[in-house]
Structures are given as structure tokens and as C-alpha cells.
matplotlib code that plots the C-alpha trace (Angstrom):
import matplotlib.pyplot as plt

x = [-24.8, -23.0, -22.5, -20.9, -18.3, -17.0, -16.7, -14.7, -13.0, -12.0, -11.3, -9.1, -6.2, -7.0, -6.1, -3.0, -1.8, -2.7, -1.4, 1.8, 1.9, 0.8, 4.6, 6.2, 4.7, 3.1, -0.5, -2.2, -1.6, -3.8, -5.7, -6.8, -6.6, -9.7, -11.5, -11.0, -11.5, -14.7, -16.5, -15.6, -16.7, -19.9, -20.7, -20.0, -21.5, -24.9, -24.5, -24.0, -26.0, -29.4, -28.4, -27.4, -30.6, -32.9, -34.5, -38.3, -38.9, -42.2, -42.6, -42.7, -38.5, -38.4, -39.7, -38.0, -34.7, -35.4, -35.7, -33.0, -30.4, -31.5, -31.5, -28.1, -27.3, -28.3, -26.4, -23.6, -24.0]
y = [-1.5, -0.5, 2.8, 1.5, -0.5, 2.1, 3.9, 1.6, 0.9, 4.7, 5.6, 2.7, 3.9, 7.5, 6.1, 4.9, 8.0, 10.0, 7.8, 8.2, 11.9, 12.1, 10.4, 13.2, 16.1, 16.9, 18.3, 20.5, 18.1, 15.4, 17.9, 18.5, 15.1, 14.0, 16.2, 16.5, 12.6, 12.8, 15.4, 12.9, 10.0, 11.7, 13.1, 10.3, 7.7, 9.4, 10.3, 7.5, 4.4, 5.8, 5.5, 1.7, 1.2, 3.7, 4.6, 6.2, 7.8, 10.0, 13.2, 13.3, 12.2, 15.5, 17.2, 16.0, 15.9, 19.9, 20.9, 19.3, 20.5, 23.4, 23.2, 21.8, 25.1, 27.4, 25.3, 25.7, 29.3]
z = [-95.6, -98.3, -96.0, -93.4, -95.4, -97.5, -94.2, -92.6, -96.0, -96.3, -92.3, -91.8, -94.5, -92.4, -89.5, -89.9, -91.7, -88.9, -85.9, -88.6, -88.7, -85.4, -84.8, -86.9, -85.0, -87.8, -85.8, -88.4, -90.9, -88.7, -87.9, -91.7, -93.1, -90.4, -90.8, -94.4, -94.4, -92.2, -94.4, -97.6, -95.6, -94.6, -97.7, -100.3, -98.3, -97.8, -101.1, -103.2, -101.2, -102.0, -105.7, -105.6, -102.8, -103.1, -99.2, -99.0, -95.4, -94.3, -93.8, -90.5, -90.5, -92.3, -90.4, -87.2, -88.9, -89.7, -86.9, -84.7, -87.6, -87.0, -83.0, -83.6, -85.4, -83.2, -80.5, -82.4, -83.1]

ax = plt.figure().add_subplot(projection="3d")
ax.plot(x, y, z, "-o")
ax.set_aspect("equal")
plt.show()
């Protein structure tokens, strides 16, 4: 829940800034801003939430996640 609130709280202002920049035809700045804010939101939310609310998971989840990450990396490559 905290991750969702952090993501919404940081994404909405970025959305308004990006719309304003897009209207000024600064497309490079818009793309850089979108990518930067998405990376920050993902890293910050994923990193800070477990510090506040520790989570546990099974080893099977780790195996599935590794396989999925490898598959997506191969497809993107």
C-alpha cells in the first residue's frame, strides 16, 4: 500500500510537468523526464517499502523471478 501511495504521490506532479513540456514541443525533455521518474519511482518504492514493512517470500518465488528476468532480458536483447 505504501508503494502505491509513494508512486502516485511522485507520478502525478511529473505527469502535469510532462504535459506542460510536451505542449512546448520539448519532446527530448519529456522522454527523459518520463524515463527518469519511472526509474526513480520503481527503485524508491521497491527499496523503501520493505524497510518499513518487512516482507517474506519462499525460495520458489525467487526461482520463478530469476527465470522471468532471464527470459525478458533475452527477448529484449
